[in-house]
C-alpha positions as CSV (number, residue, x, y, z in Angstrom):
1,M,-6.5,88.6,84.7
2,R,-3.5,90.8,85.4
3,Q,-2.8,88.8,88.6
4,H,-3.0,85.5,86.6
5,W,-0.2,86.6,84.2
6,L,1.9,87.9,87.1
7,I,1.8,84.5,88.8
8,L,2.6,82.7,85.6
9,G,5.6,84.9,85.0
10,M,6.9,84.2,88.5
11,I,6.7,80.4,88.0
12,V,8.6,80.6,84.7
13,A,11.3,82.8,86.3
14,S,11.7,80.3,89.2
15,L,12.1,77.3,86.9
16,S,14.7,79.1,84.8
17,G,16.7,79.8,87.9
18,C,17.0,76.1,88.7
19,T,19.4,75.5,85.9
20,T,22.9,77.0,86.0
21,P,24.8,77.9,82.9
22,D,27.2,75.0,83.5
23,E,24.3,72.6,83.7
24,Q,22.9,73.8,80.4
25,K,26.1,72.9,78.6
26,S,26.1,69.4,77.1
27,S,28.7,67.3,78.7
28,P,31.2,65.8,76.2
29,L,30.8,62.2,75.1
30,P,33.3,59.8,76.6
31,A,36.1,58.7,74.3
32,V,35.5,55.4,72.6
33,P,38.4,53.0,73.2
34,T,40.1,51.7,70.2
35,Q,42.2,48.7,69.5
36,D,44.7,47.8,66.8
37,V,43.4,45.6,64.1
38,L,45.8,43.9,61.7
39,G,45.3,41.9,58.6
40,A,45.1,42.9,54.9
41,E,46.1,46.5,54.2
42,P,43.1,48.5,53.0
43,H,43.9,50.7,50.0
44,Y,41.8,52.2,47.3
45,E,41.0,49.9,44.4
46,P,38.4,50.5,41.7
47,Y,35.6,47.8,41.6
48,H,36.1,45.1,39.0
49,P,34.3,46.1,35.8
50,S,32.6,42.7,35.2
51,A,32.4,41.0,38.6
52,N,29.8,43.3,40.3
53,N,26.6,42.5,38.4
54,D,23.6,40.8,39.8
55,Y,23.8,37.1,39.1
56,Q,22.0,33.7,39.7
57,M,23.4,30.7,41.5
58,N,21.5,27.5,42.3
59,G,18.3,29.1,41.2
60,H,18.7,32.1,43.5
61,T,19.3,35.7,42.4
62,Y,22.0,37.6,44.2
63,H,21.8,41.4,44.1
64,I,25.1,43.3,44.6
65,V,25.1,45.8,47.4
66,Q,25.1,49.2,45.7
67,D,26.0,51.3,48.8
68,P,28.0,49.2,51.3
69,S,29.2,52.2,53.3
70,Q,27.2,51.1,56.4
71,F,27.1,47.4,55.7
72,S,27.3,45.0,58.6
73,E,26.3,41.3,58.8
74,T,26.3,38.5,61.4
75,G,26.3,34.8,60.7
76,Y,28.5,31.8,60.3
77,A,31.7,31.6,58.3
78,S,33.2,28.8,56.2
79,W,36.6,28.5,54.6
80,Y,38.2,27.3,51.4
81,G,39.4,23.7,51.1
82,A,42.7,22.6,49.8
83,E,41.3,21.8,46.3
84,S,40.8,25.6,45.8
85,N,44.5,26.3,45.9
86,G,45.7,27.9,42.7
87,K,42.3,28.4,41.2
88,M,41.1,31.7,39.9
89,T,38.9,34.0,41.9
90,A,35.9,35.9,40.5
91,I,38.1,38.9,39.7
92,G,40.8,36.8,38.0
93,E,43.4,36.5,40.8
94,R,45.0,33.2,41.7
95,F,43.8,31.9,45.1
96,N,46.5,31.8,47.8
97,P,45.5,30.0,51.0
98,Y,48.0,32.0,53.0
99,A,46.7,35.4,51.8
100,L,44.2,37.3,54.0
101,T,41.3,37.1,51.6
102,A,37.7,36.0,51.6
103,A,34.6,35.6,49.4
104,H,31.2,37.3,49.8
105,P,28.1,36.7,47.7
106,T,26.9,40.3,47.3
107,L,29.6,42.9,48.5
108,P,31.3,44.7,45.7
109,I,34.8,43.4,44.9
110,P,37.5,44.0,45.5
111,S,36.8,45.5,48.9
112,Y,37.7,45.2,52.6
113,V,35.9,44.1,55.7
114,R,36.7,43.7,59.4
115,V,35.8,40.2,60.5
116,T,35.2,39.6,64.3
117,N,35.0,36.2,65.9
118,L,32.1,36.8,68.3
119,S,33.2,33.9,70.6
120,N,36.7,35.3,71.4
121,G,36.6,38.9,70.2
122,R,39.4,38.5,67.7
123,M,39.4,40.8,64.8
124,M,41.2,41.1,61.5
125,V,40.9,42.8,58.1
126,V,40.4,40.7,55.0
127,R,40.2,41.6,51.3
128,I,37.1,40.4,49.5
129,N,38.1,39.2,46.0
130,D,35.7,36.3,45.3
131,R,32.1,35.2,45.3
132,G,30.5,32.8,47.7
133,P,29.6,31.0,49.9
134,Y,26.4,29.5,48.7
135,K,25.5,27.4,51.6
136,Q,22.6,28.1,54.0
137,G,23.6,30.2,57.0
138,R,27.1,30.9,55.8
139,I,27.8,34.6,55.1
140,I,31.5,34.6,54.2
141,D,34.2,32.2,52.9
142,L,37.6,32.8,54.4
143,S,41.1,31.7,53.3
144,K,42.8,29.2,55.5
145,A,45.2,31.8,56.9
146,S,42.3,34.1,57.8
147,A,40.2,31.4,59.5
148,E,43.2,30.1,61.5
149,R,44.1,33.6,62.8
150,L,40.5,34.1,63.9
151,N,40.5,30.6,65.5
152,L,37.2,29.7,63.8
153,T,35.1,26.5,64.2
154,Q,32.0,25.4,62.3
155,S,29.8,26.7,65.2
156,T,31.5,30.1,65.5
157,K,29.5,33.2,64.8
158,V,31.2,36.1,63.1
159,K,30.4,39.7,62.3
160,I,31.6,41.4,59.2
161,D,31.8,45.2,59.0
162,F,32.5,47.0,55.7
163,I,35.6,49.3,55.5
164,Q,35.1,52.2,53.0
165,V,38.4,53.2,51.3
166,A,38.4,56.7,49.7
167,Q,40.7,57.6,46.8
168,D,42.9,59.5,49.1
169,G,43.4,56.3,51.3
170,S,41.2,57.5,54.2
171,L,39.1,54.8,55.9
172,S,35.5,55.0,57.1
173,G,32.5,52.8,57.7
174,P,31.4,50.4,60.5
175,G,34.7,48.4,60.1
176,T,36.6,51.3,61.5
177,V,34.4,52.0,64.6
178,G,36.4,51.3,67.7
179,S,39.4,50.2,65.7
180,Q,42.7,51.5,64.6
181,I,43.5,49.8,61.3
182,V,47.2,49.2,61.2
183,K,48.3,49.9,57.7
184,Q,51.2,47.6,56.7
185,S,52.4,50.3,54.3
186,Y,53.7,52.1,57.3
187,A,55.3,49.0,58.8
188,L,56.5,46.9,55.9
189,P,58.8,47.7,53.1
190,G,57.8,46.8,49.6
191,R,58.2,43.2,48.5
192,P,61.5,42.8,46.8
193,V,61.8,41.4,43.3
194,L,65.0,39.6,42.1
195,T,66.3,41.0,38.8
196,T,69.6,40.8,36.9
197,G,72.1,43.6,36.9
198,P,74.2,44.6,33.9
199,L,77.0,42.1,34.8
200,G,74.6,39.3,35.4
201,T,74.7,39.9,39.2
202,P,71.4,39.4,41.0
203,T,70.1,42.7,42.3
204,M,67.0,43.6,44.3
205,E,64.4,46.2,43.6
206,H,61.2,46.9,45.6
207,V,57.6,46.9,44.3
208,P,54.5,47.8,46.3
209,D,53.7,45.0,48.8
210,Q,50.7,42.9,47.6
211,T,50.7,40.3,50.4
212,G,47.0,40.4,50.7
213,N,46.2,40.6,47.0
214,Q,47.5,37.3,45.6
215,P,44.9,35.0,46.7
216,L,38.5,31.7,42.9
217,A,35.4,31.0,42.2
218,N,34.6,28.5,44.9
219,Q,31.9,26.2,46.2
220,S,32.4,27.0,49.9
221,V,34.1,23.7,50.9
222,E,34.2,23.6,54.7
223,Q,36.6,21.9,57.0
224,T,35.2,19.4,59.5
225,Q,37.7,20.1,62.3
226,P,38.6,23.3,64.1
227,L,41.8,24.9,62.8
228,T,44.8,24.8,65.0
229,V,47.3,27.5,64.2
230,Q,46.3,30.7,65.8
231,S,47.6,34.2,65.3
232,E,46.4,37.3,67.2
233,V,45.2,40.0,64.8
234,T,44.1,42.6,67.3
235,G,47.6,43.9,68.2
236,Q,48.2,40.9,70.4
237,L,51.2,38.6,70.1
238,P,50.3,35.8,67.6
239,A,49.5,32.7,69.6
240,M,50.6,29.6,67.7
241,K,50.2,25.9,68.5
242,L,53.6,24.8,67.3
243,Q,54.7,21.3,66.4
244,P,57.8,19.8,68.1
245,P,61.0,21.3,66.7
246,K,62.6,19.3,63.9
247,P,66.4,18.9,64.0
248,V,68.3,21.2,61.7
249,T,70.8,19.5,59.4
250,N,73.9,21.0,57.9
251,S,72.8,20.3,54.3
252,T,73.2,23.3,52.0
253,S,69.7,22.9,50.8
254,T,68.2,23.7,54.3
255,T,68.1,27.0,56.0
256,A,71.6,27.9,57.2
257,A,72.2,29.9,60.3
258,P,72.5,33.6,59.5
259,T,75.8,35.3,59.6
260,S,76.8,37.8,62.2
261,T,76.9,40.7,59.7
262,K,73.8,42.9,59.3
263,N,74.3,42.9,55.5
264,G,72.3,40.0,54.3
265,F,68.9,38.8,53.3
266,M,66.2,39.1,56.0
267,V,62.9,37.3,56.2
268,Q,60.2,39.6,57.6
269,V,57.2,37.8,59.2
270,G,55.1,40.8,60.3
271,A,54.8,43.9,62.5
272,V,53.1,44.8,65.7
273,S,52.5,48.0,67.6
274,S,54.1,46.9,70.9
275,E,57.9,46.4,71.3
276,Q,57.4,43.9,74.0
277,R,55.1,41.7,71.9
278,A,57.6,42.0,69.0
279,K,60.4,40.8,71.2
280,E,58.3,37.8,72.5
281,W,57.3,36.9,68.9
282,Q,60.9,37.2,67.8
283,H,62.1,34.9,70.6
284,T,59.4,32.3,69.8
285,L,60.5,32.2,66.2
286,E,64.2,32.1,67.0
287,Q,63.7,29.1,69.3
288,R,61.3,27.3,66.9
289,F,63.4,27.6,63.8
290,N,66.9,27.9,65.3
291,V,67.7,31.2,63.6
292,Q,68.7,34.7,64.7
293,G,66.3,37.6,64.5
294,R,66.0,41.3,65.0
295,I,63.4,44.0,65.4
296,T,63.4,47.2,63.4
297,Q,61.2,50.2,64.4
298,Y,59.3,52.4,61.9
299,S,57.3,55.1,63.6
300,N,55.3,53.3,66.3
301,V,55.4,49.9,64.6
302,Y,57.9,47.1,65.2
303,R,58.9,44.8,62.4
304,V,60.0,41.3,63.3
305,Q,62.7,39.9,60.9
306,L,64.7,36.7,60.9
307,G,68.3,36.6,59.5
308,P,70.5,37.8,58.0
309,F,71.3,35.1,55.5
310,N,74.3,35.0,53.1
311,N,72.1,34.3,50.0
312,R,68.5,34.5,48.9
313,Q,68.1,30.7,48.7
314,Q,68.7,30.4,52.5
315,A,66.0,33.0,53.1
316,T,63.7,31.2,50.7
317,D,64.2,27.9,52.6
318,L,63.1,29.6,55.8
319,Q,60.1,31.1,54.1
320,Q,59.1,27.6,53.1
321,K,59.5,26.3,56.6
322,L,57.4,29.2,58.0
323,A,54.6,28.4,55.6
324,D,54.7,24.6,55.9
325,Q,55.0,24.4,59.7
326,I,53.1,27.4,61.1
327,Q,51.3,28.8,58.0
328,Q,53.1,32.1,58.5
329,S,53.3,34.3,55.4
330,S,56.5,36.3,55.0
331,F,58.7,38.1,52.4
332,I,62.4,38.6,51.8
333,V,64.1,42.0,52.4
334,S,67.3,42.6,50.4
335,P,70.6,43.7,52.0
């Protein structure tokens, strides 16, 4: 019996010696690559007090997700039709087709999700501010601007991942995995508001930017053709299918060429994390709209601006052209 225990002890000792201290240490996990994801700026918002109750639609009961912190979903997307423009969303905001918003039947609102086009890998952040869609197989209803930037078609599958925003502004949830959410608050100044000074002179003051928060109760009207205007939302240069340039007239009602001075109204179209992409974007817009442009850097983000213009009306005219011709949202920066 004593010999049996001696043999067993020798076997255990020999097995222990096969593993070195270095091998016993767990090797660190490889770093997960991340990519910039642009879109609506996630910031903390309390849920709407009356738009987050279970409800019935077309004989079906929809139960609001109580804990969306790990929510992900895959399916097909639809997008709003033109008849929805200007209508009110489920939380009382006026729908804006150029805002990066969407509708979901059961996620709490307002909230934010990362939407991924599974056919091309494009990603963007959208703000959920409405209910819908209510058609079989459709899981999210996107604004026109959001659908165009993702380059969606009726047969495109998408994945939506929830982004949890804490009261301190920190982000978590599946929508942040492998992604660096580019917060526009670090890249874009507040949207200016035109007011009147004591002498009747127009002055400019800044308010927090609400670019993504101005977009209805909808019925999920779907387009029948693929959208054409494309804009990269993963840190890439927006790729746009542009129409042939239209001649610029000298009429005072059209966008006039900016002056050489830096003191004037600027039209900011966006910001990216690469200086080279910003320069290429600036050059494309300069050629397309026959205007000057510039790039301003804030931290590691590069703002693309067009101008300067002598007066606000000239900048507004360019804004209208950007929206009409390439569906590009923008805002005016004061001198």
